[in-house]
MDTraj code that builds the backbone (N, CA, C; nanometers):
import mdtraj as md
import numpy as np

residues = "MET VAL LEU GLU ARG PHE LEU LYS ILE THR PRO LEU ALA LEU GLY SER MET PRO GLN ASP LYS SER VAL SER MET ALA ILE ARG GLN GLN LYS PRO PHE LEU LEU GLY ALA PRO ASP SER LYS ALA SER LEU GLU ILE VAL ALA VAL ALA GLU ARG ILE ILE ASN LEU".split()
xyz = np.array([
    [-10.8725, -15.5392, 4.8967],
    [-10.8449, -15.4317, 4.9930],
    [-10.9253, -15.3111, 4.9762],
    [-10.9778, -15.2551, 5.0821],
    [-11.0681, -15.1437, 5.0720],
    [-10.9933, -15.0249, 4.9883],
    [-10.8703, -15.0054, 5.0166],
    [-10.8100, -14.8885, 4.9602],
    [-10.8071, -14.9126, 4.8084],
    [-10.7708, -15.0309, 4.7624],
    [-10.7714, -15.0736, 4.6250],
    [-10.9015, -15.0542, 4.5679],
    [-11.0059, -15.1060, 4.6305],
    [-11.1299, -15.1074, 4.5732],
    [-11.1999, -14.9731, 4.5648],
    [-11.1742, -14.8983, 4.6649],
    [-11.2608, -14.7473, 4.6685],
    [-11.1778, -14.6414, 4.6046],
    [-11.0313, -14.6619, 4.6622],
    [-10.9430, -14.5288, 4.6312],
    [-10.8548, -14.5694, 4.5196],
    [-10.8563, -14.6912, 4.4719],
    [-10.7785, -14.7173, 4.3642],
    [-10.6172, -14.7120, 4.3844],
    [-10.5754, -14.7400, 4.5006],
    [-10.4489, -14.7189, 4.5369],
    [-10.4010, -14.8519, 4.6183],
    [-10.2729, -14.8747, 4.6144],
    [-10.2258, -15.0079, 4.6832],
    [-10.1384, -14.9499, 4.7896],
    [-10.1645, -14.9853, 4.9209],
    [-10.0935, -14.9363, 5.0223],
    [-9.9519, -14.9946, 5.0342],
    [-9.8676, -14.9233, 5.0964],
    [-9.7425, -14.9648, 5.1009],
    [-9.7124, -15.0201, 5.2488],
    [-9.6792, -15.1366, 5.2752],
    [-9.6612, -15.1855, 5.4145],
    [-9.5160, -15.1314, 5.4625],
    [-9.5205, -15.0423, 5.5655],
    [-9.3875, -15.0096, 5.6301],
    [-9.3476, -15.0687, 5.7306],
    [-9.4378, -15.1565, 5.8155],
    [-9.4021, -15.2088, 5.9400],
    [-9.5397, -15.2459, 6.0101],
    [-9.5274, -15.3022, 6.1257],
    [-9.6292, -15.3402, 6.2312],
    [-9.5842, -15.2963, 6.3538],
    [-9.7040, -15.2783, 6.4205],
    [-9.6913, -15.2525, 6.5778],
    [-9.6856, -15.3559, 6.6557],
    [-9.5783, -15.4026, 6.7255],
    [-9.5866, -15.5210, 6.8175],
    [-9.6667, -15.4838, 6.9434],
    [-9.7214, -15.5791, 7.0054],
    [-9.7876, -15.5540, 7.1402],
    [-9.6603, -15.5151, 7.2442],
    [-9.6920, -15.4299, 7.3238],
    [-9.5929, -15.3605, 7.4047],
    [-9.6819, -15.3164, 7.5215],
    [-9.6145, -15.3410, 7.6527],
    [-9.6879, -15.3007, 7.7749],
    [-9.6591, -15.1409, 7.7811],
    [-9.5641, -15.0851, 7.7370],
    [-9.5289, -14.9560, 7.7499],
    [-9.6316, -14.8707, 7.6882],
    [-9.6898, -14.9164, 7.5963],
    [-9.7968, -14.8316, 7.5061],
    [-9.9182, -14.8235, 7.5992],
    [-9.9726, -14.9309, 7.6764],
    [-10.0871, -14.9176, 7.7542],
    [-10.0448, -14.8215, 7.8889],
    [-9.9332, -14.8581, 7.9436],
    [-9.8792, -14.7598, 8.0340],
    [-9.8845, -14.6292, 8.0130],
    [-9.8342, -14.5984, 7.8980],
    [-9.8532, -14.4574, 7.8530],
    [-9.9750, -14.4024, 7.8299],
    [-10.0751, -14.4747, 7.7672],
    [-10.2100, -14.4371, 7.7683],
    [-10.2691, -14.4050, 7.8895],
    [-10.2391, -14.4865, 7.9952],
    [-10.2939, -14.4640, 8.1458],
    [-10.2394, -14.3264, 8.1968],
    [-10.0954, -14.3148, 8.1592],
    [-10.0201, -14.1937, 8.2173],
    [-10.0494, -14.0599, 8.1378],
    [-10.1184, -14.0941, 8.0189],
    [-10.1327, -13.9771, 7.9348],
    [-10.0107, -13.9147, 7.8780],
    [-9.9076, -13.9884, 7.8459],
    [-9.7906, -13.9598, 7.7996],
    [-9.7475, -14.0262, 7.6668],
    [-9.6811, -13.9791, 7.5864],
    [-9.6301, -14.0561, 7.4627],
    [-9.5380, -14.1690, 7.4995],
    [-9.5676, -14.2829, 7.4530],
    [-9.4642, -14.3826, 7.4825],
    [-9.3348, -14.3736, 7.4160],
    [-9.3234, -14.2948, 7.3102],
    [-9.1965, -14.2639, 7.2562],
    [-9.0917, -14.1898, 7.3584],
    [-9.1638, -14.1053, 7.4435],
    [-9.0745, -14.0539, 7.5417],
    [-9.0519, -14.1031, 7.6673],
    [-9.1470, -14.2024, 7.7119],
    [-9.1495, -14.2693, 7.8348],
    [-9.0695, -14.3939, 7.8364],
    [-9.0742, -14.4460, 7.7215],
    [-9.0005, -14.5748, 7.6947],
    [-8.9339, -14.5863, 7.5520],
    [-8.8348, -14.5063, 7.5473],
    [-8.7745, -14.4837, 7.4110],
    [-8.7069, -14.6241, 7.3524],
    [-8.6779, -14.7100, 7.4230],
    [-8.6167, -14.8468, 7.3976],
    [-8.7135, -14.9490, 7.4007],
    [-8.8371, -14.9347, 7.4021],
    [-8.9328, -15.0388, 7.3984],
    [-8.9536, -15.0809, 7.2520],
    [-9.0132, -15.2027, 7.2439],
    [-9.0387, -15.2490, 7.1166],
    [-9.1220, -15.1603, 7.0109],
    [-9.2270, -15.1143, 7.0951],
    [-9.3160, -15.0255, 7.0030],
    [-9.2491, -14.9007, 6.9614],
    [-9.1805, -14.8429, 7.0533],
    [-9.0901, -14.7341, 7.0258],
    [-8.9886, -14.7319, 6.9107],
    [-8.9218, -14.8586, 6.9152],
    [-8.8109, -14.8942, 6.8058],
    [-8.8715, -14.9047, 6.6886],
    [-9.0115, -14.9695, 6.6737],
    [-9.0670, -14.9931, 6.5495],
    [-9.1196, -14.8502, 6.4879],
    [-9.1651, -14.7641, 6.5877],
    [-9.2182, -14.6341, 6.5274],
    [-9.1011, -14.5800, 6.4409],
    [-8.9816, -14.5760, 6.5220],
    [-8.8667, -14.5145, 6.4691],
    [-8.8279, -14.5747, 6.3330],
    [-8.8297, -14.7014, 6.3271],
    [-8.7944, -14.7755, 6.2021],
    [-8.8953, -14.7525, 6.0835],
    [-9.0186, -14.7317, 6.1291],
    [-9.1082, -14.6880, 6.0138],
    [-9.0955, -14.5612, 5.9642],
    [-9.0574, -14.4621, 6.0522],
    [-9.0223, -14.3182, 6.0253],
    [-8.9055, -14.3206, 5.9424],
    [-8.8082, -14.4029, 5.9743],
    [-8.6891, -14.4068, 5.8770],
    [-8.7319, -14.4672, 5.7459],
    [-8.7969, -14.5590, 5.7240],
    [-8.8575, -14.6101, 5.5888],
    [-8.9183, -14.5026, 5.5291],
    [-9.0028, -14.4216, 5.5899],
    [-9.0781, -14.3188, 5.5098],
    [-8.9784, -14.2055, 5.4648],
    [-8.8841, -14.1855, 5.5553],
    [-8.7764, -14.0966, 5.5092],
    [-8.6947, -14.1293, 5.3796],
    [-8.6660, -14.2559, 5.3853],
    [-8.5917, -14.3117, 5.2690],
    [-8.6593, -14.3485, 5.1482],
    [-8.8088, -14.3226, 5.1384],
    [-8.8746, -14.3572, 5.0334],
    [-8.8446, -14.2634, 4.9087],
])
top = md.Topology()
chain = top.add_chain()
for i, resn in enumerate(residues, 1):
    res = top.add_residue(resn, chain, resSeq=i)
    for name in ("N", "CA", "C"):
        top.add_atom(name, md.element.get_by_symbol(name[0]), res)
traj = md.Trajectory(xyz[None], top)
């Protein structure tokens, strides 16, 4: 991995971003998808990652 090779650190995987139509719609509307679609897959994953960071 690039981080391990150049920075000598191992990244911590906190989650992944699912494909979600609400993200592309938010981009077109120029609005945060967390506000426009708080129950979407992408929004729920962002919240889950934030909770994992808080609990580190």
